C-alpha positions as CSV (number, residue, x, y, z in Angstrom):
1,M,0.0,0.0,0.0
2,G,1.5,3.3,-1.0
3,T,0.6,6.8,0.3
4,L,0.0,10.1,-1.4
5,Y,1.0,13.0,0.9
6,Y,-0.5,16.4,0.1
7,A,0.7,19.8,1.4
8,D,3.3,20.7,4.0
9,A,2.1,21.8,7.5
10,T,-1.2,20.0,7.6
11,R,-0.1,17.1,5.5
12,V,-2.9,14.8,4.3
13,A,-2.0,11.1,3.9
14,I,-4.1,9.2,1.3
15,P,-3.5,5.4,1.2
16,I,-3.6,4.1,-2.3
17,P,-2.4,0.7,-3.5
18,D,1.1,0.9,-5.1
19,R,0.0,0.0,-8.7
20,E,-2.9,2.4,-8.7
21,L,-0.7,5.2,-7.1
22,A,1.9,4.7,-9.8
23,H,-0.7,5.4,-12.5
24,I,-2.2,8.3,-10.6
25,K,1.3,9.8,-10.1
26,F,1.9,9.6,-13.8
27,V,-1.3,11.5,-14.6
28,M,-0.7,14.1,-11.8
29,V,2.9,14.8,-12.8
30,N,2.0,15.2,-16.5
31,K,-0.8,17.6,-15.7
32,L,1.4,19.6,-13.3
33,R,4.2,19.8,-15.9
34,R,1.8,21.6,-18.2
35,N,0.8,23.9,-15.3
36,E,-2.8,22.4,-15.2
37,S,-4.5,22.4,-11.9
38,F,-7.3,19.9,-11.1
39,T,-9.2,18.2,-8.3
40,F,-8.5,14.7,-6.9
41,S,-11.3,12.9,-5.1
42,W,-11.4,9.6,-3.3
43,D,-13.7,7.5,-1.1
44,K,-12.7,7.3,2.5
45,T,-12.6,4.0,4.3
46,E,-14.9,3.1,7.1
47,D,-11.9,3.4,9.5
48,E,-11.7,7.0,8.3
49,G,-15.3,7.6,8.9
50,G,-16.5,6.9,5.4
51,G,-17.6,9.6,2.9
52,R,-15.6,11.2,0.2
53,S,-12.8,13.8,0.1
54,S,-11.5,16.1,-2.6
55,I,-8.3,18.2,-2.8
56,W,-7.1,20.9,-5.3
57,I,-3.9,19.8,-7.0
58,S,-1.7,22.6,-8.3
59,A,2.1,23.0,-8.8
60,Q,2.2,25.4,-5.8
61,I,1.2,22.7,-3.3
62,P,3.7,20.0,-2.4
63,L,3.0,16.3,-3.2
64,E,4.9,13.2,-2.1
65,F,4.4,9.8,-3.5
66,E,5.5,6.9,-1.3
67,F,5.6,3.3,-2.5
68,D,6.0,0.2,-0.5
69,D,7.3,-1.8,-3.5
70,P,10.7,-0.5,-4.7
71,T,10.0,-1.8,-8.3
72,P,7.9,0.4,-10.5
73,P,5.0,-1.5,-12.2
74,E,4.5,-1.9,-15.9
75,M,2.1,0.9,-16.9
76,N,-1.3,0.1,-18.4
77,R,-1.7,2.7,-21.2
78,E,-5.5,2.3,-21.4
79,W,-5.8,3.0,-17.6
80,L,-3.5,6.0,-18.0
81,E,-5.7,7.3,-20.8
82,Q,-8.9,6.9,-18.7
83,L,-7.4,8.6,-15.7
84,S,-6.0,11.4,-17.8
85,Q,-9.4,12.0,-19.4
86,A,-11.0,12.1,-16.0
87,A,-8.5,14.6,-14.7
88,S,-9.4,17.0,-17.5
89,T,-13.1,17.0,-16.5
90,V,-15.0,19.2,-14.1
91,S,-15.3,16.2,-11.7
92,G,-11.5,15.8,-11.8
93,L,-9.3,12.8,-11.2
94,T,-10.7,9.9,-9.1
95,P,-9.4,6.4,-8.6
96,I,-11.0,4.0,-11.0
97,P,-10.6,0.2,-11.5
98,E,-7.9,-0.9,-13.8
99,P,-9.3,-2.0,-17.2
100,V,-8.6,-5.7,-18.0
101,K,-6.2,-6.1,-20.9
102,A,-7.9,-7.9,-23.8
């Protein structure tokens, strides 16, 4: 299980499985390299009280990606495309299930 850390002083820790986090990182970094801000939303676990959270992602706010597995996974291009398209909508980037390769 990896973790996405957001901001400095009041750092938010968002647990995300390593493989999924690697794909989300790819999309986030590409958007930020183009100076594009966007929202990122996720469902909170029952341990966190349930519900949903959203944060504003911009180049001015620090991000840290922490992975448990030291080996980067092979990227699924279809999944990257779906995540990238979502990040460009008003709803923003949200974790979605990985599409099964045909």
